[in-house]
C-alpha positions as CSV (number, residue, x, y, z in Angstrom):
1,M,-23.3,-16.2,11.3
2,R,-23.6,-12.4,10.7
3,K,-27.4,-12.6,10.3
4,N,-27.6,-14.4,13.7
5,L,-25.3,-11.8,15.2
6,L,-27.5,-8.9,14.0
7,Y,-30.6,-10.7,15.1
8,S,-29.3,-11.2,18.6
9,V,-28.3,-7.5,18.8
10,Y,-31.7,-6.3,17.6
11,V,-33.4,-8.5,20.2
12,I,-31.2,-7.2,23.0
13,L,-31.8,-3.6,22.0
14,F,-35.6,-4.2,21.5
15,I,-36.0,-5.7,25.0
16,S,-33.9,-2.9,26.5
17,L,-36.1,-0.2,24.9
18,I,-39.4,-2.0,25.9
19,I,-38.5,-2.8,29.5
20,A,-36.7,0.4,30.4
21,P,-39.7,2.8,30.2
22,A,-41.7,0.4,32.3
23,V,-39.3,0.5,35.2
24,Y,-37.9,4.0,34.6
25,A,-39.3,5.3,37.9
26,S,-37.5,2.7,40.0
27,P,-33.9,3.9,40.5
28,F,-31.4,1.7,42.3
29,V,-28.1,2.5,44.0
30,V,-24.7,0.9,43.3
31,G,-22.2,2.0,45.9
32,E,-22.6,5.8,46.1
33,V,-24.0,6.1,42.5
34,T,-27.7,6.2,41.8
35,F,-28.9,4.6,38.5
36,N,-32.3,4.5,36.8
37,W,-33.3,1.4,34.9
38,E,-33.3,3.1,31.5
39,T,-29.6,3.9,31.9
40,F,-28.9,0.4,33.1
41,F,-30.4,-1.2,30.1
42,I,-28.7,1.1,27.7
43,I,-25.3,0.2,29.3
44,I,-26.2,-3.6,29.2
45,G,-27.3,-3.3,25.5
46,S,-24.1,-1.5,24.5
47,V,-21.9,-4.0,26.3
48,A,-23.8,-6.8,24.6
49,V,-23.4,-5.3,21.1
50,I,-19.6,-4.8,21.6
51,T,-19.1,-8.3,23.1
52,A,-21.1,-9.9,20.2
53,L,-19.0,-8.0,17.6
54,F,-15.7,-9.2,19.1
55,T,-17.0,-12.7,19.7
56,Y,-18.3,-13.3,16.2
57,G,-15.5,-11.7,14.4
58,G,-17.2,-8.4,13.4
59,I,-14.2,-6.7,15.0
60,K,-10.8,-8.4,15.0
61,Y,-7.7,-6.9,16.4
62,V,-5.0,-7.3,13.8
63,T,-1.5,-8.4,15.0
64,P,1.7,-9.4,13.1
65,E,0.7,-13.0,13.9
66,N,-2.8,-13.0,12.3
67,V,-2.5,-10.2,9.7
68,L,-1.8,-12.6,6.9
69,D,-4.6,-15.0,7.9
70,T,-6.8,-13.5,5.2
71,S,-6.2,-14.4,1.5
72,V,-6.5,-10.7,0.5
73,R,-3.6,-9.6,2.7
74,R,-1.5,-12.6,1.8
75,N,-2.0,-11.8,-1.9
76,L,-1.1,-8.1,-1.3
77,Y,2.0,-9.1,0.7
78,E,3.2,-11.5,-2.0
79,Y,2.5,-9.0,-4.8
80,I,4.6,-6.3,-3.1
81,D,7.3,-8.9,-2.5
82,E,7.4,-9.6,-6.2
83,Y,6.9,-6.0,-7.4
84,P,8.3,-3.6,-4.7
85,G,7.6,0.0,-5.5
86,S,4.1,-0.6,-6.8
87,H,1.5,2.1,-6.2
88,L,-2.0,1.7,-4.9
89,R,-4.0,1.7,-8.1
90,E,-1.6,-0.6,-9.8
91,I,-1.8,-3.1,-7.0
92,A,-5.6,-2.8,-6.9
93,R,-5.8,-3.3,-10.7
94,E,-3.5,-6.3,-10.8
95,L,-5.2,-8.0,-7.9
96,Q,-8.7,-7.0,-9.0
97,L,-9.6,-5.1,-5.8
98,K,-11.3,-1.9,-5.3
99,P,-8.7,0.8,-4.4
100,S,-10.5,1.6,-1.2
101,N,-10.4,-2.1,-0.2
102,A,-6.8,-2.5,-1.1
103,A,-5.9,0.7,0.8
104,W,-7.6,-0.6,4.0
105,H,-5.7,-3.9,3.9
106,L,-2.4,-2.2,3.1
107,R,-2.9,0.0,6.2
108,K,-3.2,-3.2,8.2
109,L,0.1,-4.5,6.7
110,E,1.7,-1.1,7.5
111,Q,0.3,-1.1,11.1
112,T,1.8,-4.5,11.8
113,N,5.2,-3.4,10.4
114,L,5.2,-5.9,7.4
115,V,5.0,-3.2,4.7
116,R,6.1,0.4,4.4
117,S,5.1,3.1,2.0
118,R,6.9,6.1,0.5
119,S,5.7,9.0,-1.7
120,I,7.4,9.1,-5.1
121,G,6.3,11.4,-7.8
122,G,3.1,12.2,-6.0
123,K,2.2,8.5,-5.6
124,K,2.4,6.3,-2.5
125,V,4.4,3.2,-3.3
126,Y,4.8,0.1,-1.1
127,Y,7.7,-2.2,-0.2
128,L,8.4,-4.9,2.4
129,V,10.0,-4.0,5.7
130,E,12.0,-7.2,5.5
131,G,15.2,-6.5,3.6
132,G,15.8,-3.1,5.1
133,I,17.5,-0.3,3.1
134,E,18.3,-2.5,0.1
135,T,14.6,-3.4,-0.3
136,R,13.7,0.3,-0.1
137,K,16.2,1.2,-2.7
138,E,14.9,-1.5,-5.0
139,A,11.4,-0.3,-4.5
140,V,12.3,3.3,-5.3
141,A,14.2,2.2,-8.4
142,E,11.4,0.0,-9.7
143,S,8.8,2.6,-9.1
144,I,10.8,5.2,-11.1
145,L,11.6,2.8,-14.0
146,R,8.0,1.6,-14.4
147,N,7.5,4.8,-16.4
148,D,8.2,3.9,-20.1
149,N,10.2,7.1,-20.8
150,A,12.3,6.6,-17.6
151,Q,13.0,3.0,-18.6
152,R,14.0,4.1,-22.2
153,I,16.4,6.8,-20.8
154,M,17.9,4.4,-18.4
155,Q,18.4,1.7,-21.0
156,Y,19.9,4.2,-23.4
157,L,22.5,5.2,-20.8
158,V,23.3,1.6,-20.1
159,N,24.0,1.1,-23.8
160,N,25.5,4.6,-24.3
161,P,27.1,5.8,-21.1
162,G,28.5,9.3,-20.9
163,K,25.8,11.2,-22.8
164,H,24.4,14.6,-21.8
165,L,20.8,15.6,-21.5
166,L,20.3,17.1,-25.0
167,E,22.0,14.0,-26.6
168,I,19.6,11.8,-24.7
169,A,16.6,13.8,-25.7
170,H,17.6,13.9,-29.4
171,A,18.4,10.2,-29.6
172,L,15.1,9.2,-28.0
173,K,13.0,11.9,-29.6
174,L,11.8,13.2,-26.3
175,N,11.3,16.8,-25.0
176,H,14.4,17.8,-23.1
177,H,12.3,19.0,-20.2
178,T,10.8,15.5,-20.0
179,V,14.3,14.0,-20.0
180,K,15.5,16.5,-17.4
181,W,12.6,15.6,-15.1
182,H,13.4,11.8,-15.3
183,I,17.1,12.4,-15.0
184,Q,16.6,14.3,-11.7
185,K,14.5,11.5,-10.2
186,M,17.0,8.9,-11.3
187,Y,20.0,10.9,-10.0
188,M,18.3,11.3,-6.6
189,A,17.6,7.6,-6.5
190,E,21.3,6.9,-7.2
191,L,20.4,5.1,-10.5
192,I,22.8,7.4,-12.4
193,E,25.7,9.7,-11.7
194,G,26.8,12.9,-13.4
195,D,30.2,14.0,-14.4
196,T,31.3,17.5,-15.5
197,T,35.1,16.8,-15.7
198,N,35.4,17.1,-19.5
199,S,32.2,18.9,-20.5
200,A,30.3,22.1,-19.7
201,Y,27.2,20.0,-19.4
202,P,27.0,17.0,-17.0
203,V,27.2,13.7,-18.8
204,Y,25.5,10.7,-17.2
205,Y,26.5,7.2,-16.4
206,P,24.4,4.4,-15.0
207,T,25.3,3.1,-11.6
208,E,25.4,-0.6,-10.8
209,T,22.1,-0.2,-9.0
210,G,20.6,1.5,-12.1
211,S,21.8,-1.1,-14.5
212,A,20.5,-3.9,-12.3
213,A,17.2,-2.2,-11.8
214,V,16.5,-1.6,-15.5
215,R,17.2,-5.2,-16.3
216,L,14.9,-6.4,-13.5
217,V,12.1,-4.1,-14.5
218,A,12.3,-5.2,-18.1
219,Q,12.2,-8.8,-17.0
220,K,9.1,-8.3,-14.9
221,K,7.3,-6.4,-17.6
222,S,8.1,-9.2,-20.1
223,K,6.8,-11.7,-17.5
224,K,3.6,-9.8,-17.1
225,K,3.0,-9.5,-20.8
226,S,3.6,-13.3,-21.2
227,I,1.0,-14.0,-18.5
228,I,-1.5,-11.7,-20.1
229,N,-1.0,-13.2,-23.5
230,K,-1.4,-16.7,-22.2
231,A,-4.6,-15.7,-20.4
232,S,-6.1,-14.2,-23.5
């Protein structure tokens, strides 16, 4: 189909370029505008190319009704539904797509208001529009907790609520600056809350959102490992 399309375009352009010089000296008038034949054939050729591209599917206007007609975008949509908060390279890797190709299709999903993106930690992450604020919160939480250290910190606080930063760092054998960085992100995402009532240093407790998110991320990681082990 595409070969036939290109062949037709080449023929139209070839004929236009051959005929135009031959009749160049014979202008004609349309209304009050004077055209020469060279201009006329260039216009006709351009219109033919654009019409052919639209007719044969070279260019297709993407709408909410047809955006999921391609298997690539359906797979992207379903993956983001299953793993909200995934970033571009992760999505491309899991679906075996080139990052540039995945990015192009993700833009189409965003343009048709099926998917939204948000920058977290320098990475653009994606989540479905359907579900509203709760879906966005889930996406942010999952994006943060995909980091192994963040997941360890969150899980530690679930099991040991009321610990301050240095206690967490010592227990997990992590640099306290690393812990502080993850704590700040989790605090802003409302995964944890701090309390300074009985301590000079804030002690941290997991919120319901944080506890649910760390369980969900752990389950999804386990599921992925299981799939990979079966495939190997």
